[in-house]
C-alpha positions as protocol buffer text, in pm:
chain_id: "A"
residue {
  index: 1
  type: MET
  ca { x: -2 y: -2 z: 2 }
}
residue {
  index: 2
  type: SER
  ca { x: 136 y: 338 z: -99 }
}
residue {
  index: 3
  type: GLU
  ca { x: 145 y: 635 z: 148 }
}
residue {
  index: 4
  type: ASN
  ca { x: 4 y: 838 z: -144 }
}
residue {
  index: 5
  type: ASN
  ca { x: -300 y: 610 z: -180 }
}
residue {
  index: 6
  type: PRO
  ca { x: -445 y: 521 z: 158 }
}
residue {
  index: 7
  type: SER
  ca { x: -716 y: 266 z: 171 }
}
residue {
  index: 8
  type: ARG
  ca { x: -885 y: 424 z: 472 }
}
residue {
  index: 9
  type: ASP
  ca { x: -1020 y: 787 z: 521 }
}
residue {
  index: 10
  type: VAL
  ca { x: -800 y: 989 z: 739 }
}
residue {
  index: 11
  type: PHE
  ca { x: -1101 y: 1144 z: 920 }
}
residue {
  index: 12
  type: ASP
  ca { x: -1232 y: 786 z: 987 }
}
residue {
  index: 13
  type: ALA
  ca { x: -893 y: 684 z: 1129 }
}
residue {
  index: 14
  type: ILE
  ca { x: -885 y: 956 z: 1376 }
}
residue {
  index: 15
  type: ALA
  ca { x: -1244 y: 939 z: 1490 }
}
residue {
  index: 16
  type: ASP
  ca { x: -1144 y: 695 z: 1772 }
}
residue {
  index: 17
  type: PRO
  ca { x: -992 y: 841 z: 2090 }
}
residue {
  index: 18
  type: THR
  ca { x: -758 y: 547 z: 2117 }
}
residue {
  index: 19
  type: ARG
  ca { x: -628 y: 611 z: 1769 }
}
residue {
  index: 20
  type: ARG
  ca { x: -579 y: 976 z: 1846 }
}
residue {
  index: 21
  type: ARG
  ca { x: -383 y: 887 z: 2158 }
}
residue {
  index: 22
  type: LEU
  ca { x: -171 y: 658 z: 1945 }
}
residue {
  index: 23
  type: ILE
  ca { x: -91 y: 930 z: 1712 }
}
residue {
  index: 24
  type: ARG
  ca { x: 5 y: 1156 z: 1997 }
}
residue {
  index: 25
  type: LEU
  ca { x: 243 y: 900 z: 2143 }
}
residue {
  index: 26
  type: LEU
  ca { x: 397 y: 830 z: 1811 }
}
residue {
  index: 27
  type: ALA
  ca { x: 447 y: 1200 z: 1748 }
}
residue {
  index: 28
  type: GLU
  ca { x: 627 y: 1236 z: 2081 }
}
residue {
  index: 29
  type: ALA
  ca { x: 870 y: 960 z: 1988 }
}
residue {
  index: 30
  type: GLU
  ca { x: 1077 y: 885 z: 1688 }
}
residue {
  index: 31
  type: GLU
  ca { x: 965 y: 517 z: 1690 }
}
residue {
  index: 32
  type: MET
  ca { x: 793 y: 281 z: 1926 }
}
residue {
  index: 33
  type: PRO
  ca { x: 760 y: -98 z: 1944 }
}
residue {
  index: 34
  type: LEU
  ca { x: 428 y: -259 z: 1975 }
}
residue {
  index: 35
  type: HIS
  ca { x: 491 y: -365 z: 2348 }
}
residue {
  index: 36
  type: GLU
  ca { x: 566 y: -16 z: 2451 }
}
residue {
  index: 37
  type: LEU
  ca { x: 264 y: 126 z: 2280 }
}
residue {
  index: 38
  type: THR
  ca { x: 40 y: -157 z: 2437 }
}
residue {
  index: 39
  type: ALA
  ca { x: 176 y: -62 z: 2780 }
}
residue {
  index: 40
  type: GLN
  ca { x: 10 y: 272 z: 2745 }
}
residue {
  index: 41
  type: PHE
  ca { x: -348 y: 139 z: 2723 }
}
residue {
  index: 42
  type: GLN
  ca { x: -568 y: -99 z: 2929 }
}
residue {
  index: 43
  type: MET
  ca { x: -636 y: -322 z: 2645 }
}
residue {
  index: 44
  type: GLY
  ca { x: -451 y: -622 z: 2503 }
}
residue {
  index: 45
  type: ARG
  ca { x: -178 y: -631 z: 2228 }
}
residue {
  index: 46
  type: THR
  ca { x: -427 y: -751 z: 1966 }
}
residue {
  index: 47
  type: ALA
  ca { x: -677 y: -447 z: 2032 }
}
residue {
  index: 48
  type: VAL
  ca { x: -373 y: -212 z: 2003 }
}
residue {
  index: 49
  type: SER
  ca { x: -245 y: -385 z: 1678 }
}
residue {
  index: 50
  type: LYS
  ca { x: -600 y: -348 z: 1524 }
}
residue {
  index: 51
  type: HIS
  ca { x: -596 y: 33 z: 1593 }
}
residue {
  index: 52
  type: LEU
  ca { x: -256 y: 52 z: 1437 }
}
residue {
  index: 53
  type: THR
  ca { x: -366 y: -146 z: 1134 }
}
residue {
  index: 54
  type: ILE
  ca { x: -646 y: 131 z: 1078 }
}
residue {
  index: 55
  type: LEU
  ca { x: -386 y: 414 z: 1119 }
}
residue {
  index: 56
  type: LYS
  ca { x: -163 y: 229 z: 871 }
}
residue {
  index: 57
  type: GLU
  ca { x: -452 y: 191 z: 620 }
}
residue {
  index: 58
  type: ALA
  ca { x: -502 y: 562 z: 644 }
}
residue {
  index: 59
  type: GLY
  ca { x: -122 y: 630 z: 583 }
}
residue {
  index: 60
  type: LEU
  ca { x: -72 y: 779 z: 930 }
}
residue {
  index: 61
  type: VAL
  ca { x: 154 y: 510 z: 1073 }
}
residue {
  index: 62
  type: LEU
  ca { x: 447 y: 350 z: 912 }
}
residue {
  index: 63
  type: ASP
  ca { x: 606 y: 14 z: 1054 }
}
residue {
  index: 64
  type: ARG
  ca { x: 922 y: -183 z: 1016 }
}
residue {
  index: 65
  type: LYS
  ca { x: 1050 y: -505 z: 1145 }
}
residue {
  index: 66
  type: VAL
  ca { x: 1354 y: -506 z: 1360 }
}
residue {
  index: 67
  type: GLY
  ca { x: 1432 y: -872 z: 1439 }
}
residue {
  index: 68
  type: ARG
  ca { x: 1115 y: -1027 z: 1598 }
}
residue {
  index: 69
  type: GLU
  ca { x: 992 y: -668 z: 1697 }
}
residue {
  index: 70
  type: THR
  ca { x: 771 y: -434 z: 1481 }
}
residue {
  index: 71
  type: ARG
  ca { x: 845 y: -62 z: 1538 }
}
residue {
  index: 72
  type: PHE
  ca { x: 599 y: 210 z: 1445 }
}
residue {
  index: 73
  type: ARG
  ca { x: 633 y: 569 z: 1360 }
}
residue {
  index: 74
  type: LEU
  ca { x: 398 y: 866 z: 1274 }
}
residue {
  index: 75
  type: ASN
  ca { x: 355 y: 971 z: 909 }
}
residue {
  index: 76
  type: ALA
  ca { x: 189 y: 1301 z: 978 }
}
residue {
  index: 77
  type: ALA
  ca { x: 159 y: 1405 z: 610 }
}
residue {
  index: 78
  type: PRO
  ca { x: -206 y: 1265 z: 582 }
}
residue {
  index: 79
  type: LEU
  ca { x: -312 y: 1505 z: 863 }
}
residue {
  index: 80
  type: ARG
  ca { x: -265 y: 1794 z: 615 }
}
residue {
  index: 81
  type: GLU
  ca { x: -609 y: 1696 z: 476 }
}
residue {
  index: 82
  type: ILE
  ca { x: -756 y: 1753 z: 841 }
}
residue {
  index: 83
  type: GLN
  ca { x: -563 y: 2081 z: 855 }
}
residue {
  index: 84
  type: ASP
  ca { x: -696 y: 2204 z: 529 }
}
residue {
  index: 85
  type: TRP
  ca { x: -1057 y: 2121 z: 611 }
}
residue {
  index: 86
  type: LEU
  ca { x: -1030 y: 2301 z: 954 }
}
residue {
  index: 87
  type: ALA
  ca { x: -859 y: 2605 z: 791 }
}
residue {
  index: 88
  type: PHE
  ca { x: -1163 y: 2654 z: 571 }
}
residue {
  index: 89
  type: TYR
  ca { x: -1388 y: 2652 z: 861 }
}
residue {
  index: 90
  type: THR
  ca { x: -1166 y: 2868 z: 1065 }
}
residue {
  index: 91
  type: GLN
  ca { x: -1180 y: 3139 z: 785 }
}
residue {
  index: 92
  type: PHE
  ca { x: -1560 y: 3093 z: 762 }
}
residue {
  index: 93
  type: TRP
  ca { x: -1617 y: 3153 z: 1129 }
}
residue {
  index: 94
  type: SER
  ca { x: -1370 y: 3435 z: 1136 }
}
residue {
  index: 95
  type: THR
  ca { x: -1535 y: 3606 z: 844 }
}
residue {
  index: 96
  type: ASN
  ca { x: -1890 y: 3546 z: 993 }
}
residue {
  index: 97
  type: MET
  ca { x: -1802 y: 3659 z: 1343 }
}
residue {
  index: 98
  type: LEU
  ca { x: -1648 y: 3981 z: 1196 }
}
residue {
  index: 99
  type: ARG
  ca { x: -1972 y: 4042 z: 1004 }
}
residue {
  index: 100
  type: LEU
  ca { x: -2187 y: 3977 z: 1319 }
}
residue {
  index: 101
  type: ASN
  ca { x: -1963 y: 4221 z: 1514 }
}
residue {
  index: 102
  type: GLN
  ca { x: -2010 y: 4488 z: 1238 }
}
residue {
  index: 103
  type: PHE
  ca { x: -2380 y: 4428 z: 1247 }
}
residue {
  index: 104
  type: LEU
  ca { x: -2394 y: 4472 z: 1613 }
}
residue {
  index: 105
  type: GLU
  ca { x: -2182 y: 4793 z: 1617 }
}
residue {
  index: 106
  type: GLU
  ca { x: -2423 y: 4925 z: 1361 }
}
residue {
  index: 107
  type: GLU
  ca { x: -2727 y: 4838 z: 1580 }
}
residue {
  index: 108
  type: GLU
  ca { x: -2575 y: 5024 z: 1865 }
}
residue {
  index: 109
  type: GLU
  ca { x: -2544 y: 5358 z: 1668 }
}
C-alpha cells in the first residue's frame, strides 16, 4: 500500500480516541515498538494492533521489522487533509464573526 494511496479515510482513522492517543504517542517519539505502545493502554496487544492497522491503512503510521519486533512511527503527512479542512472553517467562522460584530456595532449606533 502506498502512502499516497491510503485505503482508509483519514477522518475515519482519527475518529476513535484510542487512535488519536496512538498518534500523539508516536508524535512524541521517533519510533515505538508494539509492546511499548500496548503498555500505554488498558487493552491487549491484539486490540492495539487493530488500531495501528487502521492508522496504517490511512497512511498515518509506518512500521518496520527489527528482528522479531515491529516498530511504529508517525507519518503526519495525511493530517494535512484535516488541517486544510479545518482552515476553511476557521476562515468561515472568522469572517462570519466579523460580520456579526459589524452588524452589532451598527445596531448600537
